[in-house]
Steps between C-alpha positions, in 0.01 A plus 500: 500500500556875573121549472420219734757640753344843482151365535620289800662803670176694453282223649752472794483880550127495499494212753737693728297818471185313581665332805628838619155651453335220691753527785440875516127460501514212759725699746298811446176327585665336796634827633154651443330214689726505793467866544116490439259618756132544435379847422372703792123485538319801355256691709150354485222697339147518630233255380399137527747238618476227235549142579513331161554151630565316173656181637523360848559610859777311669689510825838540327535560127756319306779702335398637169656312209626775277524250207119479515489841346681392185315440199378139443515418872193404700405813701547457879177517713487807732527452874401753749645475858226483761703726725523772238123503423421534868765783541349692219155466629601595860674807371198592288280530800662821634648629168301807387628442149309174480138586430393142419631147446430317168525127469541375144442129525468418140807283500513396863583139555482477873723488799366257766225571757718625778687748285174625346330534842787718611472731194121506564549622856733776358229593250253517777737740690510728196118510485475567870673843444233580243706434188317318223634163365396407151545158339467400131531181314344301205533177686476468878623160630475415863841652582438823304155539660656443844672831442221673310258430790689754710450775246237776538417452127522179307496535120464231236543522129162456327645193323642360825418236758525434871603128534527390867614137464650447842791274593520143365544317177670205346871408460688256287569153602758295314463135634356366148767656298779389738366153473481509114860630494620221725641739759512372869445777748654447834342719764627543848263707728370539843162664554143371425416826334840567325340501157793659312589161357151402394510625150777238428348189679122552455257583219287711743507679830499274811191519732728640779652772274159582359351541850779734611510693174120554513518623861784742410315638189184537705667693768671736253190556304303578813771757597479657164110525526526654847755764389310602184172511696654732766655718233185511279190417705254590227636226273273199472788258502333188612250476217742618238778245573255221565327514161664748268310360208168589658620851563594533122167341377308751728617783273496294176873427491618858563796406730609859579142593597478174718813624691339841542172342629693298747658805655850402387544787256412860545539618145546372141711710268787498249853597614442863370182530714694372808785738425255792478346402836853505655582835331185649645641401847865585466528718203610446150853407385748775405460444130117511539452226238154331513476177702788595735529630861767626728701190596772433754745237377494206743875402464616856554268541794631186661861609469402845647340353798707189590669564843866444551600147571693550822302357794591287783250209426631282224248358265610202290257391227474142398299502182453244233632145479764399752799375300853403555791733406464858389226686321361850459205661657168317480662165556603390854842364435660345823857637446385842389254556788728367772794708372279811495389440859844414633629824339222712646565352852863591466488843349173646632399579848179296488286465814233267364421280204184461292474222246245558234411167341311462174616159379356158420825338600753292312840367595529353847879576510449869386214541756728373780788734380256799524382380838856467624566863418188611677602297806830694505298815534326338804845395641605869486193591704268643229134420542355337183148554368361338193245661268327265264364642175298309245682166545743370770471128455734203505851642482333838555397372847828333560674838482231646732574265796756725673239777557419631840166596351326421170253731330275386212169602344185312455585450134858375563570150372722324749593165653565228242748345741619201306802379295536322161725397232444377136730287291405361156676194351482403133544121484149458351540772247839350385353149478237636253788569258709186583748663733602316830763541762733267681818519709677409827477631855727503805228623743127497496512876410758486223370699197185616703270657416504321162269717292555284186474156653257566786542607867569228743282425810803584720537841359121556519495410868806731578334788312175457681686477829666831423177673421353370829797626692446848347138499577585404875747795496222721344233421766764519768594861400130594499417326827785692673395820339130469596540347841338170402606134485615344166198281514271798534661671199485176298128498548473842324789446260488208261555745200167667551440853389309736725348842455615768736187500712516127564878519552448746780246276666722199495807699621710524188494877509457736799279788374363686196692797363705630211864599455448829698356315796807265496742789486320665803505175684873454438561865624318416820691189561819685445375771736504760218242779463260364241416849392861575394629154424573467131565199269821419324418273197781240459525493121760463233595845358363552151737411210604827351588353158148332480341833604700689241413248213143500620472888484676499167259268342187567692374784288417279207444182698217279394245405768323176532149553347239361742156425350231701675191293385390171656556275205825665403633457854389137521649417165827647605502301821421170316793566259731468804392155614788370318731706718350327814569167354862597425541627860346191647727274294788706633370432854508121430852504365653732769279390796759263639618745764299503826250772481245673719279660232123547472291403201166654629676841513476508120261766401427623842827693593668787323556420137870427442693488181676176390833453338636767275451641151206363317421271804362804680159432360162637611412142631824479703417839646151391575550170668828559681833344497517162675844344411 
């Protein structure tokens, strides 16, 4: 017994020591994190500013998940803020240290037509001051080539390809599976073109949705062709995209040579040859290793050139899905954004407000909460200007209705003024396994909606009436904002999605222009000097603990490996179709709330991550977050 007591005391002592050690470690990390501030930015050396865009360009990046850096976790896809990329390129124009700009597009996954057009303009400005811009990739997709076309030299790996597929493609429809499972899908919607619910009630696309979708894709593709033709007039785009097989057969299947013959590519070469070319322009790296050149780190350069955030024109970014409650950056949470705006209106001496919208919509209630906060700015006498990015549709248009003026771009996807709700019931599924329901009621709505026994006709009628009421409210807001009658707005609403050019013609937007134009317009409305008026970005302060953990783990962090050949990239995409089905199933189960969201925006707007952890897959990044 004495031995057992001694052993027990030893074990208890070890346990107490470990608990004490853990507490000391925890509080030490907590103190370090709370007192953490990023290291000062070092001076920038001379050379080429390198934009290694391995990931996606977005309006507002999500917070970095520090746990993604841990072993065994799925690495998080990189996101590059559009504003940061433009800031770096604008600074590079007049910076004598920047001798050239290098675009490494080997792992680039896109960013939406409007965002890429803005970066293209910034690249043109760099070239206008006689600084070379060089692009390199193994596989150029349409998004990647939209940027590369603005380069003075476009390089392609000798084993690479230029694949310009254009917008369009197929999506999954679940009507057959839903019927086999015995699920009853109750759909409540207003809008002939509100196709968000179609995957659950049809086996194919409706003629109305197909017509609208084809028109949208055609307009966006023409915008792309026009921009690339202007940026690279020697490219024989028409023949190359119309019959890529003929272009390949003309050179006996030599795909890189076909791209060169079409004027899409200037030079073929391995990365080492490309690096040697850059080194000849900007000088070798300090270590003078073969295949290297003097490079300026993009992240440090952005930090060194980002202006102070202390202007008089508030800029509120509404990016990603519009959801109820609270959420971090990259998701437009109603409570979070309204609280941020109310705080800024109280604590800052703002003279005007710009709303930057890049959202396919979402929750009606969250959209209205954000709109209410914007209306408070108007009640305080602030002019409000909306700047639409890649997507400002459904709920994204709802929050735009308070604007005194709306700016968009030809490639902006907007409209989709419609409302819907989805509710599944499982009486048929349960019947297949011999399960039924029964009970008593005191009113026609007792126990409704009965997802196990079937939704009653009374509930269906009330739910549809609620959706119709919200739609009436929606078109009323738009009519008041655009100086039209509700009947006139109803004629261009009905859930239809419009490209920015058409939206301007039918009066949903006022004029073309980017964020800078919107800020200048807001300054003018507020009677501020546009030359000196500066923005104040209304954003949540970065989490110091997350920053600390990120910096602590980032040195050995694993990055998502993105295939750079055509078959590898396509195989990787195909492996993610299961994720789309999971997200679609989630949309069916959670779609009961009234929503103003856009199905057609999938694949056209800025790629958005879905969920958390392993759910942040490439497919989710590619197609965008809808629910």
